[in-house]
C-alpha positions in Angstrom: -40.5 -61.5 -38.8 -42.8 -63.1 -41.4 -46.5 -62.4 -40.7 -49.2 -64.1 -42.8 -52.4 -63.3 -40.8 -53.7 -60.8 -38.3 -50.4 -59.1 -37.9 -50.3 -57.9 -41.5 -51.2 -54.3 -42.4 -54.9 -53.8 -41.7 -55.2 -56.9 -39.5 -56.4 -57.1 -35.9 -53.0 -57.7 -34.5 -51.1 -55.1 -36.5 -51.1 -52.6 -33.7 -49.0 -55.1 -31.6 -46.1 -54.4 -34.0 -45.7 -51.0 -32.3 -45.0 -49.2 -35.6 -42.3 -51.6 -36.7 -41.6 -51.0 -40.4 -42.6 -53.5 -43.1 -39.6 -54.6 -45.2 -41.4 -56.3 -48.0 -44.2 -58.5 -49.2 -42.8 -62.0 -49.5 -43.7 -65.7 -50.0 -42.5 -68.7 -48.1 -40.6 -71.5 -49.8 -43.1 -74.0 -51.3 -42.8 -76.5 -48.4 -45.6 -75.7 -46.0 -49.2 -76.8 -45.2 -51.4 -73.7 -44.7 -54.5 -73.9 -42.5 -57.4 -71.8 -41.4 -57.9 -72.4 -37.7 -61.7 -72.1 -37.3 -61.6 -69.2 -39.7 -60.1 -67.1 -36.9 -56.5 -67.1 -38.0 -54.1 -68.9 -40.3 -51.3 -71.3 -39.4 -48.5 -72.8 -41.3 -46.6 -76.0 -40.8 -43.7 -77.5 -42.6 -44.2 -80.7 -44.6 -46.4 -79.6 -47.5 -45.9 -78.0 -50.9 -47.6 -74.6 -50.4 -46.0 -71.2 -50.7 -47.6 -68.7 -48.3 -48.0 -65.0 -48.9 -47.0 -62.7 -46.0 -45.2 -59.5 -45.0 -41.7 -59.3 -43.5 -41.2 -56.8 -40.7 -38.1 -55.4 -39.0 -39.5 -56.2 -35.6 -37.4 -55.5 -32.5 -37.1 -58.6 -30.2 -38.6 -56.6 -27.3 -41.7 -55.9 -29.4 -41.9 -59.6 -30.3 -41.6 -60.7 -26.7 -43.7 -58.0 -25.1 -46.5 -57.4 -27.6 -46.8 -59.8 -30.5 -46.2 -63.2 -28.9 -48.5 -62.6 -26.0 -51.3 -61.6 -28.5 -50.9 -64.8 -30.6 -53.4 -67.7 -30.1 -52.2 -70.7 -28.1 -52.2 -72.9 -31.2 -49.2 -71.0 -32.5 -45.6 -70.9 -31.5 -42.5 -69.1 -32.7 -40.5 -70.8 -35.3 -38.1 -70.3 -38.2 -39.4 -70.6 -41.8 -37.7 -70.5 -45.2 -38.6 -67.7 -47.6 -38.9 -68.2 -51.3 -35.5 -66.7 -51.8 -33.9 -69.2 -49.3 -33.6 -66.7 -46.5 -34.5 -67.8 -42.9 -37.1 -65.8 -41.1 -38.9 -65.9 -37.8 -42.6 -66.7 -38.0 -45.4 -68.1 -35.9 -46.2 -71.7 -36.9 -48.8 -74.3 -35.8 -47.8 -76.2 -32.6 -47.4 -79.9 -33.1 -50.1 -80.6 -30.4 -52.7 -79.0 -32.7 -52.0 -80.8 -35.9 -55.0 -83.1 -35.5 -57.4 -80.3 -34.4 -60.9 -80.6 -36.1 -60.7 -76.8 -36.4 -58.1 -77.0 -39.2 -59.2 -76.4 -42.8 -56.4 -76.9 -45.3 -56.1 -73.7 -47.4 -52.8 -74.6 -48.9 -54.2 -74.2 -52.4 -55.0 -70.6 -51.7 -51.8 -69.8 -49.8 -53.0 -66.3 -48.9 -55.0 -65.5 -45.8 -56.7 -62.4 -47.2 -57.6 -64.1 -50.4 -59.1 -67.0 -48.4 -61.1 -64.7 -46.3 -62.4 -62.9 -49.4 -63.5 -66.2 -50.9 -65.6 -67.3 -48.0 
């Protein structure tokens, strides 16, 4: 599971991973839009040119179903993204119904949630 916001180490949703091990720090392929949603959490969506920084976890599907997905905001849904090395990975992505939300700020140029938060 590729995480690029609150689920990463030190983030407010990290405990939802129930101790699942981090496999590596990774980047997505450079084909996404990356947004701040009201400065509350990030969201990615295919169709851009940004590469997003995140962490890949060996997350059991029961932990995903029972802990992480229920804790995610309604603007996000489960999807499959492409990593920089071409591998496919589960991730949460922006729901189509929120693409025009006035809460979205494009942070694609930063491509890193922690770096964006530090720059505010």
